[in-house]
C-alpha positions as CSV (number, residue, x, y, z in Angstrom):
1,M,-2.4,53.0,-66.7
2,R,-5.5,54.4,-65.1
3,L,-6.4,51.0,-63.7
4,F,-2.9,50.7,-62.3
5,S,-3.3,54.2,-60.6
6,M,-6.7,53.3,-59.2
7,A,-5.3,50.0,-57.7
8,L,-2.4,51.9,-56.0
9,M,-4.6,54.7,-54.5
10,P,-5.9,52.6,-51.5
11,L,-2.4,51.5,-50.7
12,L,-1.2,55.1,-50.8
13,V,-4.0,56.2,-48.5
14,V,-3.3,53.4,-46.0
15,F,0.4,54.3,-46.0
16,L,-0.2,58.0,-45.5
17,I,-2.6,57.5,-42.5
18,S,-0.8,54.7,-40.8
19,P,1.3,55.5,-37.7
20,T,4.7,54.7,-39.3
21,G,7.6,56.1,-37.4
22,C,5.6,56.6,-34.2
23,S,6.6,54.7,-31.1
24,P,3.8,52.4,-29.9
25,D,2.0,53.1,-26.7
26,P,4.1,51.5,-24.0
27,G,1.2,50.8,-21.7
28,P,1.3,51.6,-18.0
29,P,4.7,52.0,-16.4
30,D,6.0,49.3,-14.0
31,L,7.2,52.0,-11.5
32,V,6.6,55.7,-10.9
33,G,8.9,57.1,-8.3
34,I,11.6,59.5,-7.2
35,V,15.3,58.9,-7.9
36,E,16.9,58.4,-4.5
37,S,20.4,57.7,-5.7
38,V,22.3,57.5,-9.0
39,S,25.5,55.7,-9.8
40,F,27.0,56.4,-13.2
41,L,28.8,53.5,-14.9
42,D,31.9,53.4,-17.0
43,D,30.0,52.1,-20.0
44,G,27.8,55.3,-20.2
45,G,24.9,53.8,-18.3
46,A,23.7,54.2,-14.8
47,T,22.1,52.4,-11.9
48,L,19.2,54.1,-10.1
49,L,17.5,53.5,-6.8
50,V,13.9,54.6,-7.4
51,E,11.2,54.7,-4.7
52,G,7.5,55.3,-5.4
53,D,4.3,55.3,-3.3
54,P,3.4,51.7,-2.3
55,D,-0.3,52.7,-2.5
56,A,-0.2,54.1,-6.0
57,G,-1.1,50.8,-7.7
58,Y,2.0,50.2,-9.8
59,Q,3.5,46.8,-10.0
60,Y,6.6,47.9,-8.0
61,Y,7.4,50.8,-5.7
62,L,11.1,50.3,-4.9
63,A,13.7,49.2,-7.5
64,S,17.3,49.2,-8.4
65,V,17.1,50.0,-12.1
66,R,19.9,49.5,-14.6
67,V,19.9,52.1,-17.4
68,G,21.9,51.3,-20.5
69,R,23.5,54.1,-22.5
70,D,21.0,53.3,-25.3
71,T,17.9,53.1,-23.1
72,P,15.3,55.6,-24.3
73,V,15.1,58.5,-21.8
74,Y,12.5,61.2,-22.5
75,L,12.7,64.6,-21.0
76,T,9.7,66.5,-19.7
77,D,9.3,68.3,-23.1
78,G,9.3,64.9,-24.9
79,S,12.8,65.3,-26.4
80,R,15.3,62.5,-26.2
81,G,17.7,62.5,-23.2
82,T,20.5,60.3,-22.0
83,P,21.3,58.5,-18.7
84,E,23.3,61.6,-17.7
85,D,20.1,63.6,-17.4
86,L,18.9,61.3,-14.6
87,T,19.6,63.0,-11.3
88,T,18.6,62.5,-7.7
89,G,15.1,64.0,-6.9
90,L,13.6,63.5,-10.3
91,T,10.2,61.8,-10.7
92,L,10.4,59.0,-13.3
93,K,8.0,56.7,-15.1
94,I,9.9,53.5,-15.8
95,W,9.0,50.5,-18.0
96,F,11.1,47.4,-17.4
97,D,12.6,45.3,-20.1
98,G,13.1,41.6,-19.5
99,P,13.0,39.7,-16.3
100,V,12.8,41.3,-12.9
101,A,15.0,39.9,-10.1
102,E,12.5,39.5,-7.2
103,S,15.0,40.5,-4.5
104,W,14.6,43.5,-2.2
105,P,14.5,45.9,-3.8
106,V,13.7,44.3,-7.1
107,Q,16.3,44.7,-9.8
108,A,15.5,45.3,-13.4
109,Q,16.7,46.7,-16.7
110,A,14.9,49.8,-17.9
111,G,13.3,49.6,-21.3
112,R,12.0,53.1,-21.3
113,I,12.2,56.1,-18.9
114,E,10.1,59.3,-19.0
115,I,11.0,62.2,-16.7
116,S,7.8,63.5,-15.2
117,E,6.8,66.7,-13.5
118,P,6.6,66.1,-9.7
């Protein structure tokens, strides 16, 4: 029995210190900008027009962004929000999910959104 306990101890330590349940670092956002307009959709999602600083160094600075009702939206305090929390004038960090239509402005599906302090 003691040998069995000693064999399981390293597994228990690894389990306790591993970052289970934590969301992985999403990396740098694709766009940081201000919400210029919001259109709420019947399915609970929204479409945003977001404009950032073209000299800020992000991949995009103007985008039409589709936000699904299940898209992770994080408020400034880190708690989970909804697309209804996204209003004109907010500063957002946006990570795209999937392909980006290279039109003008680009069109993309949001994979994650964080509301930032201006």
